[in-house]
Jmol script that loads the backbone (N, CA, C; Angstrom):
load data "model"
ATOM      1  N   UNK A   1     -72.176-104.995  12.255  1.00  0.00           N
ATOM      2  CA  UNK A   1     -71.068-104.375  12.947  1.00  0.00           C
ATOM      3  C   UNK A   1     -70.276-105.459  13.671  1.00  0.00           C
ATOM      4  N   UNK A   2     -69.002-105.423  13.540  1.00  0.00           N
ATOM      5  CA  UNK A   2     -68.130-106.444  14.095  1.00  0.00           C
ATOM      6  C   UNK A   2     -68.225-106.493  15.620  1.00  0.00           C
ATOM      7  N   UNK A   3     -68.319-105.338  16.246  1.00  0.00           N
ATOM      8  CA  UNK A   3     -68.379-105.304  17.708  1.00  0.00           C
ATOM      9  C   UNK A   3     -69.633-105.990  18.235  1.00  0.00           C
ATOM     10  N   UNK A   4     -70.750-105.805  17.551  1.00  0.00           N
ATOM     11  CA  UNK A   4     -71.989-106.457  17.980  1.00  0.00           C
ATOM     12  C   UNK A   4     -71.907-107.963  17.801  1.00  0.00           C
ATOM     13  N   UNK A   5     -71.265-108.421  16.727  1.00  0.00           N
ATOM     14  CA  UNK A   5     -71.099-109.857  16.512  1.00  0.00           C
ATOM     15  C   UNK A   5     -70.183-110.459  17.569  1.00  0.00           C
ATOM     16  N   UNK A   6     -69.136-109.732  17.933  1.00  0.00           N
ATOM     17  CA  UNK A   6     -68.230-110.202  18.977  1.00  0.00           C
ATOM     18  C   UNK A   6     -68.961-110.270  20.312  1.00  0.00           C
ATOM     19  N   UNK A   7     -69.818-109.298  20.561  1.00  0.00           N
ATOM     20  CA  UNK A   7     -70.636-109.282  21.775  1.00  0.00           C
ATOM     21  C   UNK A   7     -71.511-110.534  21.835  1.00  0.00           C
ATOM     22  N   UNK A   8     -72.139-110.859  20.727  1.00  0.00           N
ATOM     23  CA  UNK A   8     -73.001-112.040  20.661  1.00  0.00           C
ATOM     24  C   UNK A   8     -72.182-113.317  20.911  1.00  0.00           C
ATOM     25  N   UNK A   9     -71.002-113.404  20.329  1.00  0.00           N
ATOM     26  CA  UNK A   9     -70.158-114.584  20.519  1.00  0.00           C
ATOM     27  C   UNK A   9     -69.715-114.732  21.973  1.00  0.00           C
ATOM     28  N   UNK A  10     -69.369-113.622  22.612  1.00  0.00           N
ATOM     29  CA  UNK A  10     -68.971-113.689  24.014  1.00  0.00           C
ATOM     30  C   UNK A  10     -70.136-114.111  24.904  1.00  0.00           C
ATOM     31  N   UNK A  11     -71.327-113.653  24.591  1.00  0.00           N
ATOM     32  CA  UNK A  11     -72.502-114.064  25.366  1.00  0.00           C
ATOM     33  C   UNK A  11     -72.783-115.549  25.173  1.00  0.00           C
ATOM     34  N   UNK A  12     -72.598-116.052  23.965  1.00  0.00           N
ATOM     35  CA  UNK A  12     -72.765-117.483  23.718  1.00  0.00           C
ATOM     36  C   UNK A  12     -71.725-118.290  24.495  1.00  0.00           C
ATOM     37  N   UNK A  13     -70.488-117.814  24.489  1.00  0.00           N
ATOM     38  CA  UNK A  13     -69.425-118.500  25.232  1.00  0.00           C
ATOM     39  C   UNK A  13     -69.753-118.519  26.721  1.00  0.00           C
ATOM     40  N   UNK A  14     -70.270-117.406  27.230  1.00  0.00           N
ATOM     41  CA  UNK A  14     -70.628-117.346  28.643  1.00  0.00           C
ATOM     42  C   UNK A  14     -71.723-118.352  28.965  1.00  0.00           C
ATOM     43  N   UNK A  15     -72.719-118.469  28.106  1.00  0.00           N
ATOM     44  CA  UNK A  15     -73.799-119.425  28.370  1.00  0.00           C
ATOM     45  C   UNK A  15     -73.286-120.867  28.325  1.00  0.00           C
ATOM     46  N   UNK A  16     -72.306-121.139  27.473  1.00  0.00           N
ATOM     47  CA  UNK A  16     -71.700-122.471  27.438  1.00  0.00           C
ATOM     48  C   UNK A  16     -70.972-122.747  28.747  1.00  0.00           C
ATOM     49  N   UNK A  17     -70.238-121.746  29.240  1.00  0.00           N
ATOM     50  CA  UNK A  17     -69.526-121.919  30.507  1.00  0.00           C
ATOM     51  C   UNK A  17     -70.490-122.060  31.676  1.00  0.00           C
ATOM     52  N   UNK A  18     -71.638-121.419  31.619  1.00  0.00           N
ATOM     53  CA  UNK A  18     -72.641-121.575  32.684  1.00  0.00           C
ATOM     54  C   UNK A  18     -73.102-123.033  32.735  1.00  0.00           C
ATOM     55  N   UNK A  19     -73.395-123.605  31.574  1.00  0.00           N
ATOM     56  CA  UNK A  19     -73.823-124.999  31.534  1.00  0.00           C
ATOM     57  C   UNK A  19     -72.701-125.925  32.007  1.00  0.00           C
ATOM     58  N   UNK A  20     -71.482-125.628  31.589  1.00  0.00           N
ATOM     59  CA  UNK A  20     -70.327-126.428  31.985  1.00  0.00           C
ATOM     60  C   UNK A  20     -70.106-126.339  33.493  1.00  0.00           C
ATOM     61  N   UNK A  21     -70.267-125.149  34.050  1.00  0.00           N
ATOM     62  CA  UNK A  21     -70.096-124.946  35.485  1.00  0.00           C
ATOM     63  C   UNK A  21     -71.150-125.732  36.268  1.00  0.00           C
ATOM     64  N   UNK A  22     -72.372-125.725  35.791  1.00  0.00           N
ATOM     65  CA  UNK A  22     -73.443-126.476  36.450  1.00  0.00           C
ATOM     66  C   UNK A  22     -73.099-127.962  36.506  1.00  0.00           C
ATOM     67  N   UNK A  23     -72.598-128.491  35.400  1.00  0.00           N
ATOM     68  CA  UNK A  23     -72.241-129.909  35.359  1.00  0.00           C
ATOM     69  C   UNK A  23     -71.026-130.201  36.236  1.00  0.00           C
ATOM     70  N   UNK A  24     -70.064-129.285  36.278  1.00  0.00           N
ATOM     71  CA  UNK A  24     -68.888-129.484  37.123  1.00  0.00           C
ATOM     72  C   UNK A  24     -69.283-129.481  38.597  1.00  0.00           C
ATOM     73  N   UNK A  25     -70.193-128.585  38.974  1.00  0.00           N
ATOM     74  CA  UNK A  25     -70.662-128.542  40.359  1.00  0.00           C
ATOM     75  C   UNK A  25     -71.391-129.830  40.721  1.00  0.00           C
ATOM     76  N   UNK A  26     -72.170-130.351  39.795  1.00  0.00           N
ATOM     77  CA  UNK A  26     -72.872-131.610  40.035  1.00  0.00           C
ATOM     78  C   UNK A  26     -71.874-132.751  40.224  1.00  0.00           C
ATOM     79  N   UNK A  27     -70.836-132.787  39.390  1.00  0.00           N
ATOM     80  CA  UNK A  27     -69.829-133.838  39.530  1.00  0.00           C
ATOM     81  C   UNK A  27     -69.104-133.734  40.870  1.00  0.00           C
ATOM     82  N   UNK A  28     -68.865-132.520  41.330  1.00  0.00           N
ATOM     83  CA  UNK A  28     -68.209-132.333  42.629  1.00  0.00           C
ATOM     84  C   UNK A  28     -69.108-132.842  43.745  1.00  0.00           C
ATOM     85  N   UNK A  29     -70.396-132.533  43.665  1.00  0.00           N
ATOM     86  CA  UNK A  29     -71.331-133.007  44.693  1.00  0.00           C
ATOM     87  C   UNK A  29     -71.409-134.527  44.713  1.00  0.00           C
ATOM     88  N   UNK A  30     -71.267-135.146  43.544  1.00  0.00           N
ATOM     89  CA  UNK A  30     -71.319-136.604  43.467  1.00  0.00           C
ATOM     90  C   UNK A  30     -69.965-137.244  43.790  1.00  0.00           C
ATOM     91  N   UNK A  31     -68.951-136.403  43.993  1.00  0.00           N
ATOM     92  CA  UNK A  31     -67.640-136.913  44.352  1.00  0.00           C
ATOM     93  C   UNK A  31     -66.788-137.318  43.168  1.00  0.00           C
ATOM     94  N   UNK A  32     -67.208-137.002  41.967  1.00  0.00           N
ATOM     95  CA  UNK A  32     -66.464-137.394  40.772  1.00  0.00           C
ATOM     96  C   UNK A  32     -65.632-136.259  40.185  1.00  0.00           C
ATOM     97  N   UNK A  33     -65.940-135.033  40.547  1.00  0.00           N
ATOM     98  CA  UNK A  33     -65.256-133.879  39.961  1.00  0.00           C
ATOM     99  C   UNK A  33     -64.149-133.366  40.859  1.00  0.00           C
ATOM    100  N   UNK A  34     -63.372-132.442  40.308  1.00  0.00           N
ATOM    101  CA  UNK A  34     -62.309-131.817  41.095  1.00  0.00           C
ATOM    102  C   UNK A  34     -62.570-130.313  41.177  1.00  0.00           C
ATOM    103  N   UNK A  35     -62.150-129.756  42.267  1.00  0.00           N
ATOM    104  CA  UNK A  35     -62.381-128.330  42.518  1.00  0.00           C
ATOM    105  C   UNK A  35     -61.630-127.454  41.522  1.00  0.00           C
ATOM    106  N   UNK A  36     -60.478-127.899  41.049  1.00  0.00           N
ATOM    107  CA  UNK A  36     -59.691-127.126  40.094  1.00  0.00           C
ATOM    108  C   UNK A  36     -60.483-126.876  38.812  1.00  0.00           C
ATOM    109  N   UNK A  37     -61.234-127.868  38.370  1.00  0.00           N
ATOM    110  CA  UNK A  37     -62.045-127.712  37.157  1.00  0.00           C
ATOM    111  C   UNK A  37     -63.080-126.604  37.348  1.00  0.00           C
ATOM    112  N   UNK A  38     -63.756-126.632  38.485  1.00  0.00           N
ATOM    113  CA  UNK A  38     -64.776-125.625  38.784  1.00  0.00           C
ATOM    114  C   UNK A  38     -64.156-124.233  38.862  1.00  0.00           C
ATOM    115  N   UNK A  39     -63.011-124.134  39.515  1.00  0.00           N
ATOM    116  CA  UNK A  39     -62.326-122.843  39.655  1.00  0.00           C
ATOM    117  C   UNK A  39     -61.892-122.300  38.304  1.00  0.00           C
ATOM    118  N   UNK A  40     -61.401-123.177  37.451  1.00  0.00           N
ATOM    119  CA  UNK A  40     -60.979-122.762  36.111  1.00  0.00           C
ATOM    120  C   UNK A  40     -62.166-122.220  35.316  1.00  0.00           C
ATOM    121  N   UNK A  41     -63.285-122.889  35.400  1.00  0.00           N
ATOM    122  CA  UNK A  41     -64.489-122.446  34.690  1.00  0.00           C
ATOM    123  C   UNK A  41     -64.936-121.081  35.213  1.00  0.00           C
ATOM    124  N   UNK A  42     -64.921-120.919  36.534  1.00  0.00           N
ATOM    125  CA  UNK A  42     -65.317-119.637  37.109  1.00  0.00           C
ATOM    126  C   UNK A  42     -64.377-118.521  36.656  1.00  0.00           C
ATOM    127  N   UNK A  43     -63.083-118.806  36.593  1.00  0.00           N
ATOM    128  CA  UNK A  43     -62.127-117.805  36.122  1.00  0.00           C
ATOM    129  C   UNK A  43     -62.368-117.444  34.663  1.00  0.00           C
ATOM    130  N   UNK A  44     -62.698-118.420  33.843  1.00  0.00           N
ATOM    131  CA  UNK A  44     -63.009-118.147  32.436  1.00  0.00           C
ATOM    132  C   UNK A  44     -64.236-117.242  32.323  1.00  0.00           C
ATOM    133  N   UNK A  45     -65.234-117.507  33.155  1.00  0.00           N
ATOM    134  CA  UNK A  45     -66.437-116.659  33.135  1.00  0.00           C
ATOM    135  C   UNK A  45     -66.119-115.234  33.564  1.00  0.00           C
ATOM    136  N   UNK A  46     -65.232-115.070  34.527  1.00  0.00           N
ATOM    137  CA  UNK A  46     -64.826-113.736  34.965  1.00  0.00           C
ATOM    138  C   UNK A  46     -64.111-113.014  33.832  1.00  0.00           C
ATOM    139  N   UNK A  47     -63.247-113.723  33.120  1.00  0.00           N
ATOM    140  CA  UNK A  47     -62.547-113.122  31.981  1.00  0.00           C
ATOM    141  C   UNK A  47     -63.525-112.724  30.883  1.00  0.00           C
ATOM    142  N   UNK A  48     -64.502-113.570  30.615  1.00  0.00           N
ATOM    143  CA  UNK A  48     -65.507-113.248  29.599  1.00  0.00           C
ATOM    144  C   UNK A  48     -66.304-112.021  30.024  1.00  0.00           C
ATOM    145  N   UNK A  49     -66.652-111.947  31.305  1.00  0.00           N
ATOM    146  CA  UNK A  49     -67.396-110.783  31.805  1.00  0.00           C
ATOM    147  C   UNK A  49     -66.584-109.506  31.622  1.00  0.00           C
ATOM    148  N   UNK A  50     -65.290-109.587  31.867  1.00  0.00           N
ATOM    149  CA  UNK A  50     -64.425-108.426  31.658  1.00  0.00           C
ATOM    150  C   UNK A  50     -64.351-108.028  30.198  1.00  0.00           C
ATOM    151  N   UNK A  51     -64.256-109.021  29.328  1.00  0.00           N
ATOM    152  CA  UNK A  51     -64.221-108.738  27.890  1.00  0.00           C
ATOM    153  C   UNK A  51     -65.541-108.136  27.424  1.00  0.00           C
ATOM    154  N   UNK A  52     -66.654-108.637  27.969  1.00  0.00           N
ATOM    155  CA  UNK A  52     -67.963-108.085  27.608  1.00  0.00           C
ATOM    156  C   UNK A  52     -68.074-106.625  28.043  1.00  0.00           C
ATOM    157  N   UNK A  53     -67.581-106.318  29.230  1.00  0.00           N
ATOM    158  CA  UNK A  53     -67.626-104.932  29.720  1.00  0.00           C
ATOM    159  C   UNK A  53     -66.798-104.021  28.827  1.00  0.00           C
ATOM    160  N   UNK A  54     -65.592-104.459  28.463  1.00  0.00           N
ATOM    161  CA  UNK A  54     -64.749-103.663  27.571  1.00  0.00           C
ATOM    162  C   UNK A  54     -65.425-103.476  26.223  1.00  0.00           C
ATOM    163  N   UNK A  55     -66.048-104.510  25.724  1.00  0.00           N
ATOM    164  CA  UNK A  55     -66.707-104.448  24.430  1.00  0.00           C
ATOM    165  C   UNK A  55     -67.915-103.514  24.464  1.00  0.00           C
ATOM    166  N   UNK A  56     -68.693-103.589  25.546  1.00  0.00           N
ATOM    167  CA  UNK A  56     -69.840-102.683  25.674  1.00  0.00           C
ATOM    168  C   UNK A  56     -69.376-101.228  25.729  1.00  0.00           C
ATOM    169  N   UNK A  57     -68.268-100.988  26.422  1.00  0.00           N
ATOM    170  CA  UNK A  57     -67.700 -99.632  26.471  1.00  0.00           C
ATOM    171  C   UNK A  57     -67.249 -99.188  25.074  1.00  0.00           C
ATOM    172  N   UNK A  58     -66.632-100.102  24.326  1.00  0.00           N
ATOM    173  CA  UNK A  58     -66.172 -99.776  22.967  1.00  0.00           C
ATOM    174  C   UNK A  58     -67.359 -99.478  22.050  1.00  0.00           C
ATOM    175  N   UNK A  59     -68.441-100.229  22.210  1.00  0.00           N
ATOM    176  CA  UNK A  59     -69.639 -99.994  21.400  1.00  0.00           C
ATOM    177  C   UNK A  59     -70.219 -98.613  21.704  1.00  0.00           C
ATOM    178  N   UNK A  60     -70.303 -98.275  22.990  1.00  0.00           N
ATOM    179  CA  UNK A  60     -70.812 -96.956  23.371  1.00  0.00           C
ATOM    180  C   UNK A  60     -69.909 -95.849  22.827  1.00  0.00           C
ATOM    181  N   UNK A  61     -68.621 -96.067  22.866  1.00  0.00           N
ATOM    182  CA  UNK A  61     -67.680 -95.085  22.336  1.00  0.00           C
ATOM    183  C   UNK A  61     -67.880 -94.897  20.831  1.00  0.00           C
ATOM    184  N   UNK A  62     -68.056 -95.991  20.106  1.00  0.00           N
ATOM    185  CA  UNK A  62     -68.297 -95.912  18.657  1.00  0.00           C
ATOM    186  C   UNK A  62     -69.597 -95.164  18.363  1.00  0.00           C
ATOM    187  N   UNK A  63     -70.620 -95.406  19.157  1.00  0.00           N
ATOM    188  CA  UNK A  63     -71.892 -94.700  18.976  1.00  0.00           C
ATOM    189  C   UNK A  63     -71.699 -93.193  19.160  1.00  0.00           C
ATOM    190  N   UNK A  64     -70.970 -92.824  20.228  1.00  0.00           N
ATOM    191  CA  UNK A  64     -70.734 -91.403  20.496  1.00  0.00           C
ATOM    192  C   UNK A  64     -69.918 -90.745  19.385  1.00  0.00           C
ATOM    193  N   UNK A  65     -68.900 -91.449  18.902  1.00  0.00           N
ATOM    194  CA  UNK A  65     -68.080 -90.903  17.817  1.00  0.00           C
ATOM    195  C   UNK A  65     -68.907 -90.727  16.551  1.00  0.00           C
ATOM    196  N   UNK A  66     -69.766 -91.689  16.286  1.00  0.00           N
ATOM    197  CA  UNK A  66     -70.618 -91.589  15.098  1.00  0.00           C
ATOM    198  C   UNK A  66     -71.602 -90.437  15.243  1.00  0.00           C
ATOM    199  N   UNK A  67     -72.158 -90.286  16.440  1.00  0.00           N
ATOM    200  CA  UNK A  67     -73.063 -89.173  16.719  1.00  0.00           C
ATOM    201  C   UNK A  67     -72.354 -87.838  16.492  1.00  0.00           C
ATOM    202  N   UNK A  68     -71.141 -87.739  16.976  1.00  0.00           N
ATOM    203  CA  UNK A  68     -70.362 -86.521  16.813  1.00  0.00           C
ATOM    204  C   UNK A  68     -70.069 -86.275  15.333  1.00  0.00           C
ATOM    205  N   UNK A  69     -69.734 -87.327  14.618  1.00  0.00           N
ATOM    206  CA  UNK A  69     -69.379 -87.210  13.209  1.00  0.00           C
ATOM    207  C   UNK A  69     -70.546 -86.693  12.371  1.00  0.00           C
ATOM    208  N   UNK A  70     -71.733 -87.210  12.639  1.00  0.00           N
ATOM    209  CA  UNK A  70     -72.885 -86.763  11.848  1.00  0.00           C
ATOM    210  C   UNK A  70     -73.603 -85.574  12.494  1.00  0.00           C
ATOM    211  N   UNK A  71     -73.082 -85.115  13.643  1.00  0.00           N
ATOM    212  CA  UNK A  71     -73.571 -83.931  14.307  1.00  0.00           C
ATOM    213  C   UNK A  71     -75.072 -84.008  14.596  1.00  0.00           C
ATOM    214  N   UNK A  72     -75.439 -85.014  15.387  1.00  0.00           N
ATOM    215  CA  UNK A  72     -76.848 -85.188  15.772  1.00  0.00           C
ATOM    216  C   UNK A  72     -76.944 -85.626  17.217  1.00  0.00           C
ATOM    217  N   UNK A  73     -78.098 -85.402  17.791  1.00  0.00           N
ATOM    218  CA  UNK A  73     -78.340 -85.878  19.152  1.00  0.00           C
ATOM    219  C   UNK A  73     -79.039 -87.234  19.129  1.00  0.00           C
ATOM    220  N   UNK A  74     -79.496 -87.657  17.962  1.00  0.00           N
ATOM    221  CA  UNK A  74     -80.128 -88.972  17.828  1.00  0.00           C
ATOM    222  C   UNK A  74     -79.066 -90.063  17.915  1.00  0.00           C
ATOM    223  N   UNK A  75     -79.431 -91.182  18.518  1.00  0.00           N
ATOM    224  CA  UNK A  75     -78.482 -92.275  18.668  1.00  0.00           C
ATOM    225  C   UNK A  75     -78.642 -93.265  17.517  1.00  0.00           C
ATOM    226  N   UNK A  76     -77.556 -93.511  16.830  1.00  0.00           N
ATOM    227  CA  UNK A  76     -77.521 -94.481  15.735  1.00  0.00           C
ATOM    228  C   UNK A  76     -76.423 -95.499  16.001  1.00  0.00           C
ATOM    229  N   UNK A  77     -76.599 -96.668  15.448  1.00  0.00           N
ATOM    230  CA  UNK A  77     -75.547 -97.678  15.509  1.00  0.00           C
ATOM    231  C   UNK A  77     -74.846 -97.693  14.167  1.00  0.00           C
ATOM    232  N   UNK A  78     -73.568 -97.340  14.162  1.00  0.00           N
ATOM    233  CA  UNK A  78     -72.846 -97.273  12.877  1.00  0.00           C
ATOM    234  C   UNK A  78     -72.665 -98.657  12.250  1.00  0.00           C
TER     235      UNK A  78
END
end "model"
wireframe off; spacefill off
backbone 0.3
color backbone group
């Protein structure tokens, strides 16, 4: 399912930004980094979190529509 693959990609991107943020914070503590870099990374993570929330909602909606279509109370992933 495309939505699940997109979910996985967004989670991978978030983990990359977590590692990047850790390194940016370390550079700031050592006096080599700039605060703008850290802020930009944090904003990217916030955007990814928003996209993940929208995607999770879309996945749940697709599940409900599929459930309605096949007229069952069992939960399936289309």
